Residue, then its C-alpha position, 0 to 999 in steps of 0.5 A: m495582509d493582516d494576522a487575522t486574514a493570514v490565520a483564516a487563510v491557513a485554517e481554510m487551507l488545512g480544512r481543505a487538506w484534512p481529508f487527504l491528510r487523514c487518508t494518508a495517515a490511515g494508509v501509513l498506519g495500515a502499512l505498519a499494521n501489515v508489517a506487524l500482522e505478518d511478523e515481518t521486519v521493515v525492509l528498505p528498497r534493494l536492488y538484486g541484479t537488475r530487479l528492484y524490490l521496494g520492500f516496505v516502500g512498496n507496501l506503503i505505496v499500496s496501502v496509501t493508495m488503497a486508503h485514498v480509493v475508499d471513502h474518506d472515513f478514517p476507519t474505512a481507509f485504515f481497513a482498506a489499507v490493511c485488507g487491500t495490501t493483503t489481498l493484492r499480495t495473495f493475488k500476486m502469489r496465485i498468479e506467480s504460482a499459476f505461471e510457474h505451473e504452466r511453465k513446468g507443464v509447457g517446458g517439459d514433463d513429456a513422460d505422459 
C-alpha cells in the first residue's frame, strides 16, 4: 500500500467517524455545561455501603447518550445533552418524592 492510498483510507475512516465524534464532543460539553450551570463540583464515582454513585461519570454517560439520540447536528446534540440530563434529574426527583410520600402514607399516619 503506498502513501496516497493510506492517506485516502485514513481520510475516509475519519469522514465516516466524524458524526459520531461530533455528537460525542457535544455530549461531553453538555455534561460540563450541566456542572457549570448547577454550581456543582465534578464528583468522581464513589461507593457508599453497597450503593455505587456515579457522580460526573453518570452525568457524562447520560449527556453523551442524549446527544447521540437526537439529530447529528452539533448545536442540537449539545442542547439535548444539557436539557436531557436536567429533565431526567427532575423526573428522578419527582419519582423519589412520590415514593417517599406513598411510603409515609402506607407506613403509618393512622391518626385519621
